[in-house]
Every structure is written in structure tokens, then in C-alpha cells.
C-alpha positions in Angstrom: -55.6 9.5 24.9 -58.2 8.5 21.9 -56.0 5.6 21.2 -55.7 4.6 24.6 -59.5 4.7 24.5 -60.1 3.0 21.9 -57.5 0.0 23.1 -58.7 0.0 26.5 -62.3 -0.9 24.9 -61.0 -3.2 22.3 -59.5 -5.1 25.5 -62.4 -5.0 27.2 -64.2 -7.1 24.9 -61.5 -9.4 24.4 -61.3 -10.3 27.5 -65.0 -11.3 26.8 -64.2 -13.8 23.8 -65.1 -11.0 20.7 -62.2 -10.9 18.5 -61.8 -7.6 16.4 -60.4 -6.6 13.3 -58.8 -3.5 12.8 -57.9 -2.3 9.3 -57.7 0.9 6.9 -62.2 0.5 6.7 -61.8 0.9 10.8 -62.9 -1.7 13.4 -64.8 -4.3 12.9 -65.5 -7.7 14.1 -64.2 -9.8 11.5 -65.7 -8.4 8.1 -68.9 -7.2 9.9 -68.9 -3.6 11.1 -68.8 -2.6 14.6 -71.8 -3.7 16.9 -73.8 -0.6 18.1 -73.3 -0.9 21.7 -69.8 -0.5 20.7 -69.6 2.0 18.0 -71.9 4.4 20.4 -69.6 2.9 23.5 -66.4 4.5 21.7 -67.6 7.4 20.0 -69.3 8.4 23.4 -65.4 8.5 25.0 -63.9 10.4 22.2 -66.5 12.9 22.0 -65.6 13.1 25.9 -61.7 13.5 25.5 -62.2 15.7 22.7 -64.5 18.0 24.8 -62.1 18.3 27.5 -59.3 18.9 25.6 -60.3 21.8 23.5 -62.1 23.2 26.6 -58.4 22.8 28.4 -57.1 24.1 25.2 -59.3 27.2 25.0 -58.4 28.1 28.4 -55.1 27.9 28.0 -55.4 31.2 25.5 -54.5 29.6 22.5 -57.2 29.4 20.3 -55.7 31.0 17.4 -53.3 28.5 17.4 -52.0 26.8 14.3 -52.0 23.0 13.6 -48.8 22.0 12.4 -50.0 17.9 12.3 -53.2 16.4 12.4 -54.4 16.9 15.3 -51.7 18.1 16.6 -51.5 22.5 17.7 -49.1 25.0 18.4 -48.3 26.4 22.0 -48.6 29.7 22.9 -45.1 30.2 22.4 -44.7 28.5 18.6 -47.7 30.5 17.9 -46.2 33.6 18.6 -43.1 32.5 16.9 -45.2 32.1 13.6 -46.9 35.7 13.8 -43.4 37.0 14.5 -42.4 35.7 11.6 -45.3 37.0 9.3 -45.2 40.1 10.3 -41.1 40.0 10.0 -41.9 39.3 6.3 -44.8 42.0 5.0 -41.7 44.4 7.1 -39.8 45.4 3.8 -37.5 47.5 6.4 -36.0 44.5 8.1 -33.8 41.7 6.7 -33.0 39.0 9.1 -34.9 37.3 11.8 -33.9 34.9 14.2 -35.5 31.3 16.0 -33.7 30.2 18.8 -34.6 27.2 21.2 -33.2 24.2 22.4 -32.7 20.8 20.6 -36.5 19.5 20.0 -38.5 22.4 20.2 -39.9 22.7 16.7 -37.7 25.5 15.3 -37.7 23.9 11.9 -41.3 22.8 12.0 -42.3 26.4 13.1 -40.9 27.8 10.3 -42.0 25.7 8.2 -45.9 26.7 8.7 -44.9 30.5 9.5 -43.7 29.7 5.5 -46.3 28.3 4.5 -48.6 30.6 6.4 -46.7 33.2 4.4 -47.4 31.6 0.7 -51.1 30.9 1.3 -51.5 34.4 2.2 -49.8 36.2 -0.9 -52.1 35.8 -3.7 -49.3 33.6 -5.4 -46.7 36.3 -5.4 -44.3 33.5 -3.4 -44.2 30.0 -3.9 -42.5 27.1 -1.8 -39.8 27.2 -5.5 -39.2 30.9 -3.8 -37.9 30.1 -0.8 -34.5 28.5 -0.3 -32.5 26.8 2.6 -29.1 26.8 3.5 -26.5 25.4 6.3 -23.0 25.9 7.2 -21.4 22.9 6.4 -22.2 19.9 3.9 -23.3 17.5 7.1 -25.4 19.7 7.5 -26.8 19.7 4.4 -28.0 16.2 5.0 -29.6 16.4 8.0 -31.3 19.6 7.0 -32.7 17.6 4.0 -34.0 14.7 6.0 -36.4 17.2 7.9 -37.5 18.5 5.1 -38.9 15.2 4.2 -42.7 14.8 3.9 -43.0 18.5 3.6 -44.1 20.9 1.1 -40.6 21.7 0.6 -39.2 18.4 0.3 -38.0 19.3 -3.4 -36.2 22.5 -2.3 -32.4 22.3 -2.9 -30.7 22.5 0.1 -26.9 23.9 -0.2 -24.0 25.1 1.9 -23.5 28.8 2.7 -20.5 28.5 0.3 -22.0 27.3 -2.3 -25.2 29.9 -1.9 -23.2 32.7 -1.6 -20.9 31.6 -4.4 -17.7 30.9 -2.3 -15.2 28.7 -3.8 -11.7 27.3 -2.3 -8.6 29.2 -2.6 -6.0 26.5 -2.5 -3.0 28.8 -2.2 -5.1 30.9 1.0 -6.5 27.3 1.6 -10.0 29.0 2.4 -13.2 29.7 0.8 -13.8 33.0 -0.9 -16.0 35.1 -3.2 -14.6 35.6 -6.8 -16.2 37.1 -9.9 -16.3 33.7 -11.5 -18.2 32.1 -8.7 -20.6 34.7 -7.7 -22.0 34.5 -11.6 -22.1 30.7 -11.2 -25.9 29.7 -11.7 -25.9 27.3 -8.4 -26.0 29.9 -6.6 -28.3 33.1 -5.2 -25.3 35.9 -4.9 -26.0 38.6 -7.3 -23.8 39.3 -10.2 -25.0 41.2 -13.4 -24.4 38.4 -16.1 -25.6 35.4 -13.8 -26.4 32.4 -15.6 -29.8 32.0 -13.4 -31.6 35.3 -12.6 -33.3 33.1 -9.5 -33.0 34.9 -6.5 -35.0 33.3 -3.1 -37.3 35.4 -1.7 -36.5 33.2 1.7 -34.0 32.0 2.9 -33.3 30.1 5.8 -30.4 29.7 7.3 -30.3 26.3 9.7 -27.4 25.9 12.5 -27.0 29.6 13.3 -24.1 28.8 15.9 -22.3 27.5 13.2 -22.4 30.7 11.4 -19.6 32.6 11.3 -19.2 36.0 11.3 -17.7 36.2 7.9 -20.5 34.2 6.8 -23.5 36.6 8.2 -21.9 39.7 6.8 -21.7 37.7 3.4 -25.1 37.0 4.0 -26.5 40.0 4.9 -24.7 41.9 2.3 -26.2 39.5 -0.7 -29.9 40.3 0.5 -29.1 44.3 0.9 -27.2 43.8 -2.5 -30.4 41.6 -4.5 -33.1 43.9 -3.3 -30.9 46.9 -4.5 -30.2 45.5 -7.9 -33.3 43.2 -8.9 -36.0 44.4 -6.4 -36.0 41.2 -4.8 -36.6 41.9 -0.8 -34.5 38.6 0.1 -35.7 37.9 3.8 -33.2 36.0 6.0 -34.7 33.4 9.1 -31.9 32.0 10.9 -32.4 29.4 13.0 -30.3 27.5 16.0 -29.3 26.7 19.3 -27.2 29.4 20.7 -25.9 26.8 23.2 -24.0 24.9 20.9 -20.7 25.4 19.7 -19.4 29.0 18.4 -17.3 28.3 15.1 -13.9 27.9 16.1 -11.7 31.2 16.5 -14.2 33.4 15.1 -12.5 36.8 16.7 -14.4 40.5 16.2 -12.9 43.1 17.6 -9.9 41.0 18.6 -11.8 38.6 20.9 -12.6 35.3 20.5 -16.8 34.5 20.5 -18.4 32.6 22.8 -21.2 32.2 20.7 -22.2 32.6 16.9 -22.0 36.4 15.7 -26.1 36.0 14.6 -27.7 35.3 18.4 -26.0 39.1 18.9 -26.8 40.6 15.8 -30.0 39.7 14.4 -32.3 41.9 16.4 -35.3 40.6 15.7 -35.7 36.9 17.6 -38.5 34.4 18.5 -37.6 32.1 21.7 -39.1 28.5 21.8 -38.4 27.2 24.6 -41.0 23.5 24.9 -39.9 20.4 23.5 -41.6 18.9 20.8 -39.2 16.0 20.8 -37.4 14.4 23.1 -39.6 13.3 25.7 -39.2 14.2 29.5 -38.2 10.5 30.4 -35.4 10.6 28.0 -32.2 10.7 29.7 -30.2 12.8 28.0 -31.8 15.9 28.5 -31.7 16.7 32.0 -28.1 16.4 31.2 -27.8 18.9 28.5 -30.1 20.7 30.3 -27.4 20.8 33.2 -24.6 22.2 30.7 -26.8 24.5 28.5 -28.2 26.2 31.7 -24.8 26.6 33.2 -23.5 27.6 29.5 -26.3 30.6 29.6 -24.9 32.0 32.7 -23.1 35.1 32.8 -20.2 34.2 34.4 -19.5 31.3 32.1 -16.0 30.6 32.0 -15.9 28.1 29.1 -15.1 25.1 31.7 -17.2 23.0 33.8 -15.5 22.5 36.9 -18.2 23.1 39.4 -20.8 22.4 37.7 -23.2 20.2 40.0 -25.1 16.5 38.5 -27.3 16.8 41.3 -29.9 13.9 41.0 -28.9 12.8 37.2 -27.8 9.3 39.5 -31.5 8.4 39.2 -31.4 8.1 35.7 -29.4 5.0 36.1 -32.3 2.9 36.6 -34.2 0.2 34.5 -35.9 2.5 32.5 -33.4 4.8 31.5 -30.4 2.0 32.0 -26.8 2.9 30.1 -26.8 6.8 31.3 -23.5 8.4 32.5 -21.5 10.7 33.3 -17.7 11.2 34.4 -15.3 14.0 35.4 -12.2 14.6 33.1 -10.5 12.5 36.1 -12.4 9.4 35.5 -12.2 10.0 31.8 -9.9 6.5 31.4 -12.5 4.6 33.3 -15.5 5.5 31.5 -13.7 5.7 28.3 -12.8 2.0 28.2 -16.2 1.3 29.4 -17.5 2.8 26.2 -15.6 1.3 23.6 -16.5 -1.9 24.9 -19.8 -1.2 24.6 -19.4 0.5 21.1 -18.1 -2.5 20.5 -20.7 -4.8 21.2 -23.4 -2.5 20.3 -22.8 0.8 17.7 -25.9 1.5 16.8 -27.0 2.1 20.6 -23.8 3.9 22.1 -23.3 7.0 22.0 -20.6 9.6 23.6 -21.9 13.0 24.2 -18.9 15.3 24.6 -18.8 18.9 25.8 -15.6 20.6 25.6 -14.2 23.8 25.5 -14.8 26.8 22.4 -11.7 26.1 20.9 -12.7 22.5 20.4 -9.4 21.0 21.6 -10.9 18.2 23.7 -12.9 17.1 20.7 -10.0 17.0 18.3 -7.9 15.0 20.8 -10.5 12.5 21.9 -12.8 11.3 18.3 -9.3 10.1 16.6 -8.6 7.9 20.1 -12.2 6.6 19.6 -11.4 6.1 15.8 -7.7 4.1 17.2 -9.4 2.1 19.7 -12.2 1.3 17.8 -11.5 0.5 13.9 -8.0 0.2 14.8 -4.8 2.6 13.5 -5.2 1.9 10.0 -8.5 2.9 9.4 -8.8 5.4 12.3 -9.3 7.9 9.6 
């Protein structure tokens, strides 16, 4: 709103033949300062906007909101989540907490702000380097590192869960296991009496909770409890994730394949974020993914979408959101052909968003098909 005000005024003056320069020193006419009349008009307009927004903000009941970026404050839902994380940290009887929300609701931002608040009120008892960031896969390590860029935690290492807990690959079993030697490795924080490094994080942020298997969840909890018992460091685990994303493949508990990550069922203290901070309302992706997510969250969800209704999605194929298509399995061949054509023309601007059953069979079939069609048989891998 402020920028709109500034540029509206400048455009009004520009239409009268006046020329303005915008620089780090402000707005001026050539090298001169703003004319008093323009400065006063601009100040009045901005103050008017500010008073209106502050009044609306106070009326929303968010007076105790946190500033997460200059001039950007948390909504009520986000404010509540930050306060709950702070309460969780100060409760020595609790080990795990979950921040749950769909993509773009600000999970990383809100957790980061909560940790900053905890650090600033700790009187030096906890510092940025006492916070560890881990995630299920090497691919998501890079994603999390990118999201921490520009924050107070940008220098913190991001590890995979296997690395952090001292899991190592057993080639004979074709599985990651914990060994006495791997737990002693100074790159992880699994407890070991002869550990090379005595570093144990006080807070562990676990991203992509939907991908955390029951085995890894139990290992994290056991590590936190053992660390507290052996070292006195009360390690706090804060998970974040989207419960409508895929569960780990073939994660079986009590004879049943889990529909969602074990984390979402086991962590009792949870904050749920619902309002998006990114992906604007005009985004063509959001309405489609919301339909799918709403279907997944239904109690009688079967893992299939034969009856899902995409009513109203056709309106997305407008000039504003050109290129949005959806298809049933029967139509896949035509859509697939069109996708390959578009991808070859514009690889950076063409995406296939694919949802399938919990065993990921369709994805495992589709990805090689796309690679072969785009890159050829020899380069498909």
C-alpha cells in the first residue's frame, strides 16, 4: 500500500512534466530534495495508510504479534504457534513438538522466529549454534539450507537424519543401521561415552516430517531421552511438515502400512498453520492442490481419486493463469504428449504435478517415462 501511494503520487506529478529520481537517498527532483508540497502530500498519504492498518491490526486481536520481517507481522494463528513453541521449550517434561501446515503457511519462518525469541530471552544459556537442523534426505538438505539463507541460522549445518543419528549404510543388509563406531563419529549428535565431539544441540529442527519413518522417529526420541539422561542436555525436537504429503514408502506399524508419517500421530503437542504466506491467491496451483489435500484429509480417504471433483478448475485456463491442465488416468496419454512438447520448448516453466497412491508405484513408472521422452533412452538415468 505504501509503495502504491508513492508511485501514484509520482505518476501524477510525472504527468505534469516533472521528473523524479529514486535512489538510496530517497526521492528527489534531480539532485534536489522533494518539493515541500510533494513531501507533505506523500507523508500525509503514508500516515493515513499506517493509521488505518494499525487500527485494523489491533481490531483483529493480534496486538501481541511478532514482526517476522520489517513491517510484516504474524497473524493470530502464527502468533499462537510461536507462543506454544516457547512454552514447549520451557517445559522440561516435553521432548517433541510439531508445526503442521500446507506449503507456504510459514512453518520455517515461524519456527525460526520462535527460536530467536527463545534465544533472546535465555540470558546467554542458548545460542544460535545450539540449534541443529536435520531432514530425511540429501535432496531436502539443500532445500532447507536455502530457506535458512539470510536468517540468523544461515551458518548452521544441515544434516540428514542418518548422519545426525550416526546411521551408516550396511551394504550386506542394504539398510542404514546404527553402530558403535558411527555413534562415536563427531559429525553427529547421537550419544556415545567416547564421542569425539561433546556437542549436543539443545534444539533440533526436523524438516519434512511427512518423510520421517517410524524407525527414524523412534531413534530421534530415544536419542533425545538418552542425551538428557547421560549429559543433562534437555534436547528438544521440533518437527515441521505437511500431513497431506506422502508418507514414507512401505512404513509398516503393527502390520499396517501408514497413510501418513508416524510423526503426525505420535507427537501430541502440535501447532497448525492454515494461512499461506506465499503462493498468492491467484496462483493456479493452490486451488488444485487444496482439492487434493482436502480429499486426503477426509476420514474415509481410500488412497485413490476416482471421484474427486475439479469443479471450477477450468476457469484457471485464462490469460492470467495460462497453461493449467488436469487430466484423468484415461486422458494421461494426450496430456503426457503435450507435456513433453511443452517441456522441450520451456523446461524451466513446465512442471508435472503428480499425485498417486501411498506406494508411489505411479511415480516410479512415470519418472522414467518422462526422462526417456525428454533426454533419450541412453541419458534417461
